[in-house]
C-alpha positions as CSV (number, residue, x, y, z in Angstrom):
1,M,19.5,2.4,-20.7
2,K,17.5,1.7,-17.6
3,R,14.1,0.1,-18.0
4,R,11.5,0.1,-15.2
5,H,9.0,-2.6,-14.3
6,F,6.5,-2.4,-11.5
7,Y,4.5,-5.1,-9.8
8,L,2.2,-5.3,-6.8
9,G,3.7,-6.4,-3.6
10,I,5.2,-5.2,-0.3
11,I,9.0,-4.7,-0.5
12,A,11.5,-5.7,2.1
13,L,15.1,-4.6,2.8
14,A,16.4,-8.0,1.7
15,S,15.1,-10.7,-0.6
16,S,12.7,-12.9,1.4
17,S,9.2,-14.3,1.5
18,L,6.4,-14.6,3.9
19,I,3.4,-16.9,4.0
20,V,0.5,-15.1,5.8
21,S,-3.2,-15.3,6.1
22,C,-5.7,-12.8,7.3
23,G,-8.3,-15.3,8.5
24,G,-8.1,-18.6,10.3
25,D,-5.4,-21.2,10.5
26,G,-6.5,-23.2,7.4
27,D,-4.4,-23.4,4.3
28,D,-7.0,-22.5,1.7
29,D,-6.7,-18.8,2.2
30,V,-3.0,-18.5,2.7
31,N,-1.2,-16.2,0.2
32,E,2.5,-16.3,-0.6
33,I,4.0,-12.8,-0.7
34,H,7.4,-12.6,-2.3
35,M,9.4,-9.5,-1.2
36,E,12.4,-8.4,-3.3
37,D,14.3,-5.5,-4.7
38,T,16.2,-6.6,-7.8
39,L,18.2,-5.4,-10.7
40,T,17.7,-7.8,-13.6
41,N,20.0,-8.3,-16.6
42,V,18.2,-8.1,-20.0
43,E,19.3,-8.9,-23.5
44,D,21.3,-5.7,-23.9
45,P,24.3,-6.1,-21.5
46,N,24.3,-2.3,-21.0
47,A,20.6,-2.2,-20.2
48,L,19.1,-2.8,-16.8
49,E,15.5,-3.6,-15.9
50,V,14.7,-2.3,-12.4
51,E,11.8,-3.9,-10.6
52,Y,10.1,-1.9,-7.9
53,A,7.5,-3.4,-5.6
54,V,4.3,-1.4,-5.5
55,P,2.5,-1.6,-2.1
56,T,-1.0,-3.0,-1.7
57,P,-2.9,-2.2,1.5
58,N,-4.2,-5.8,1.8
59,E,-0.7,-7.3,2.1
60,L,0.4,-4.7,4.6
61,F,-2.6,-5.4,6.9
62,E,-2.0,-9.1,6.5
63,I,1.5,-8.8,7.8
64,V,0.5,-6.4,10.6
65,K,-2.3,-8.8,11.8
66,L,0.1,-11.7,11.7
67,Q,2.5,-9.8,14.0
68,G,-0.2,-9.1,16.6
69,G,-2.0,-6.0,15.4
70,E,-5.6,-5.6,16.6
71,Q,-8.4,-3.6,15.1
72,K,-9.4,-0.2,16.5
73,P,-12.7,1.6,15.7
74,G,-12.8,5.0,14.1
75,L,-9.8,4.9,11.9
76,V,-11.4,4.7,8.5
77,N,-12.6,7.7,6.5
78,S,-16.3,8.3,7.1
79,L,-18.6,7.7,4.2
80,D,-20.2,11.0,5.2
81,N,-17.3,12.7,3.5
82,R,-18.1,11.0,0.2
83,G,-20.1,13.9,-1.2
84,N,-17.1,16.3,-0.7
85,Y,-15.2,14.6,-3.5
86,V,-16.4,16.1,-6.7
87,G,-13.3,16.6,-8.9
88,T,-11.3,13.8,-10.6
89,K,-8.3,14.4,-8.4
90,E,-10.4,14.2,-5.1
91,K,-12.2,11.1,-6.4
92,A,-9.0,9.3,-7.3
93,L,-7.3,10.2,-4.0
94,N,-10.3,9.0,-1.9
95,F,-10.8,5.9,-4.1
96,G,-7.3,5.0,-2.8
97,V,-8.3,5.9,0.8
98,Y,-11.5,3.9,0.8
99,S,-9.7,1.0,-0.9
100,A,-7.2,0.9,2.0
101,D,-10.1,1.2,4.5
102,L,-11.8,-1.7,2.8
103,A,-8.7,-3.8,3.1
104,Y,-8.4,-2.9,6.8
105,M,-12.0,-3.7,7.6
106,S,-11.9,-7.0,5.7
107,C,-8.6,-8.1,7.3
108,F,-9.6,-7.3,10.8
109,G,-13.2,-8.6,10.6
110,I,-15.1,-5.3,10.5
111,G,-17.8,-6.7,8.2
112,T,-20.9,-4.6,8.9
113,E,-19.8,-1.6,6.8
114,F,-18.0,-3.6,4.2
115,L,-20.8,-3.5,1.6
116,M,-21.4,0.2,2.0
117,Y,-17.7,1.0,1.5
118,M,-17.6,-1.3,-1.5
119,K,-20.6,0.4,-3.1
120,A,-18.9,3.8,-2.6
121,I,-15.8,2.5,-4.2
122,E,-17.7,1.1,-7.1
123,E,-19.6,4.4,-7.7
124,M,-16.4,6.4,-7.5
125,G,-14.7,3.9,-9.9
126,D,-17.6,4.4,-12.4
127,E,-17.1,8.2,-12.1
128,L,-13.4,7.8,-12.7
129,G,-14.1,5.7,-15.8
130,I,-12.9,2.3,-14.4
131,A,-16.2,0.6,-14.1
132,G,-14.7,-2.3,-16.2
133,A,-12.6,-3.2,-13.2
134,F,-15.7,-4.3,-11.2
135,D,-17.3,-7.7,-11.6
136,E,-21.0,-7.5,-12.4
137,D,-21.7,-10.0,-9.7
138,L,-19.5,-8.3,-7.1
139,M,-22.2,-7.1,-4.7
140,D,-23.9,-10.5,-4.8
141,R,-20.6,-12.1,-3.9
142,I,-20.1,-9.7,-1.0
143,E,-23.7,-10.3,0.3
144,N,-23.2,-14.0,0.1
145,N,-20.0,-13.9,2.1
146,E,-20.9,-11.1,4.5
147,G,-19.8,-13.1,7.6
148,D,-16.7,-14.6,6.1
149,S,-13.7,-12.3,6.7
150,D,-11.4,-14.4,4.6
151,S,-13.7,-14.2,1.6
152,L,-14.2,-10.5,2.0
153,F,-10.5,-10.0,2.3
154,A,-10.0,-11.9,-0.9
155,I,-12.7,-9.8,-2.7
156,S,-11.1,-6.6,-1.4
157,N,-7.7,-7.7,-2.7
158,E,-9.1,-8.8,-6.0
159,T,-10.9,-5.5,-6.5
160,Y,-7.7,-3.5,-5.7
161,Y,-5.7,-5.6,-8.1
162,D,-8.3,-5.4,-10.9
163,S,-8.5,-1.7,-10.5
164,Y,-4.7,-1.4,-10.7
165,L,-4.5,-3.5,-13.9
166,Y,-7.5,-1.7,-15.5
167,L,-6.0,1.8,-14.9
168,E,-2.5,0.7,-16.1
169,E,-3.8,-1.0,-19.3
170,N,-6.1,1.9,-20.1
171,G,-3.6,4.7,-19.9
172,K,-4.8,6.2,-16.7
173,G,-1.5,6.5,-15.0
174,V,-2.3,9.8,-13.4
175,E,-5.4,8.4,-11.6
176,L,-3.4,5.3,-10.7
177,S,-0.6,7.4,-9.2
178,L,-3.1,9.4,-7.0
179,I,-5.0,6.2,-5.9
180,M,-1.8,4.4,-4.9
181,G,-0.3,7.4,-3.2
182,A,-3.4,8.0,-1.1
183,G,-3.8,4.3,-0.4
184,Y,-0.3,4.2,0.9
185,I,-0.9,7.2,3.1
186,E,-4.2,5.8,4.5
187,S,-2.6,2.4,5.1
188,L,0.4,3.9,7.0
189,Y,-2.0,6.2,9.0
190,I,-4.1,3.2,10.1
191,V,-1.0,1.1,11.0
192,C,0.6,3.9,13.0
193,N,-2.6,4.3,15.0
194,L,-2.7,0.6,15.8
195,V,0.3,1.2,18.0
196,D,-0.8,2.4,21.5
197,K,2.7,3.0,22.9
198,Y,6.3,2.7,21.5
199,K,8.1,-0.4,22.5
200,E,11.6,-1.4,21.2
201,H,11.5,-4.4,18.9
202,D,7.7,-4.2,18.6
203,P,7.2,-6.0,15.2
204,I,4.5,-3.5,14.1
205,V,6.7,-0.5,14.9
206,E,9.5,-2.2,12.9
207,K,7.0,-2.8,10.0
208,I,6.2,1.0,10.0
209,G,10.0,1.6,9.6
210,D,10.0,-0.8,6.6
211,Q,7.5,1.5,4.9
212,K,10.3,3.9,4.2
213,L,11.6,1.6,1.4
214,V,8.0,1.0,0.2
215,L,7.7,4.8,0.0
216,E,10.8,5.1,-2.1
217,N,9.5,2.5,-4.6
218,L,6.1,4.1,-4.8
219,M,7.7,7.5,-5.6
220,E,9.7,5.8,-8.4
221,F,6.4,4.6,-9.8
222,I,4.6,7.9,-9.8
223,A,7.6,9.8,-11.1
224,A,6.6,9.0,-14.7
225,Y,3.4,11.0,-14.2
226,S,4.8,14.0,-12.3
227,D,4.0,16.4,-15.2
228,D,0.4,16.3,-13.9
229,E,-0.2,19.0,-11.2
230,G,-2.0,16.6,-8.9
231,V,0.7,13.9,-9.1
232,Q,3.3,16.6,-8.5
233,E,1.4,17.6,-5.3
234,M,1.3,14.0,-4.3
235,T,5.0,13.7,-4.9
236,N,5.8,16.7,-2.8
237,D,3.6,15.2,0.0
238,L,5.4,11.9,-0.2
239,L,8.8,13.7,-0.2
240,S,7.9,15.5,3.0
241,L,7.1,12.2,4.6
242,Q,10.3,10.6,3.3
243,E,12.2,13.5,5.0
244,V,10.6,12.6,8.3
245,F,11.6,9.0,7.9
246,E,15.2,9.9,7.2
247,M,15.6,12.7,9.7
248,T,14.2,10.7,12.7
249,M,15.1,7.1,12.2
250,D,18.5,5.7,13.3
251,F,20.8,4.5,10.5
252,E,22.9,1.4,11.1
253,E,25.6,0.7,8.5
254,S,26.5,-2.8,7.3
255,G,28.2,-4.4,4.3
256,T,26.6,-4.6,0.9
257,N,26.1,-8.0,-0.8
258,V,25.4,-8.6,-4.4
259,D,24.2,-12.1,-5.2
260,N,23.5,-13.6,-8.6
261,N,20.2,-15.6,-8.3
262,E,19.3,-17.2,-11.6
263,G,20.3,-14.2,-13.7
264,K,19.1,-11.6,-11.2
265,L,21.5,-9.4,-9.3
266,V,20.0,-9.2,-5.8
267,L,21.3,-6.3,-3.7
268,S,21.1,-6.6,0.1
269,G,22.8,-4.9,3.1
270,G,24.5,-1.6,2.9
271,G,22.8,-0.5,6.2
272,K,19.3,0.0,7.4
273,F,17.1,2.5,9.1
274,K,15.8,1.6,12.6
275,M,12.8,3.0,14.3
276,N,12.8,4.8,17.6
277,E,10.2,6.5,19.8
278,K,10.7,10.0,18.1
279,A,10.4,8.5,14.7
280,L,7.1,6.8,15.5
281,K,5.7,10.0,16.9
282,D,6.9,12.2,14.0
283,I,5.9,9.7,11.2
284,T,2.4,9.4,12.8
285,A,2.0,13.1,13.0
286,K,3.1,13.7,9.4
287,V,1.1,10.9,7.8
288,T,-2.0,12.2,9.8
289,E,-1.5,15.7,8.4
290,L,-1.2,14.3,4.9
291,R,-4.2,12.1,5.4
292,D,-6.4,14.9,6.8
293,N,-5.6,17.0,3.7
294,I,-6.8,14.2,1.4
295,I,-10.1,13.4,3.2
296,K,-11.3,16.9,4.1
């Protein structure tokens, strides 16, 4: 029997960890991000618990900024589109989009619109039945920290995490799947558009390539809710994006290692996909197409 467990975090090709901060050089706001893909032995020797990392926009933007990414205007979904999202599906999808936008704005110091985007997310959350995920004093905290990008980033991350937990604990897996799928698409769209020109060994381009594995784990997560028509449509969209990753990236084979780390079987190696100029162009085009269909 295979049991699945999901947790928030960015996944890497091999077990590793990063210590990154979106703000200044101080230690107070540094977050430790553990990145791993593991098969864990459980009490039944024939049973496996498979852990899949679920991406958060905040962590991705942290890493991209650490690797030299700089903000660009005009990448977020305009709040003018907010009135177009009337159905539950559209609201869930764009809750995910606006959550990713919020993470981007807070990480890269775009603070002037932060409060308006947070209000839009709170309203949409109320309409989706997840008002309990929002702290009553949330807006006061934002207004009191309006010029502090580190604090706004922490609030954005906390809001995303609280929404995730609330949805998971209250049986709203369909909404959660749509939010996370759209949040992934918006995050990848923004990161792809932070790259002006392809350069070999560009760390941000390489990070875009890493999102192939994140995508696979995200698809494993939402598979449990694929009976829903909206989730099935999201799955098909993500499958089309996965095909672009696989068809355009270069694959380099290597040996597979299996290490026993305190009862966990950690798989690494076996080959990896590597970015190239065509892959960057085609991935950017596909994720832009998917994103445009969500925000229209």
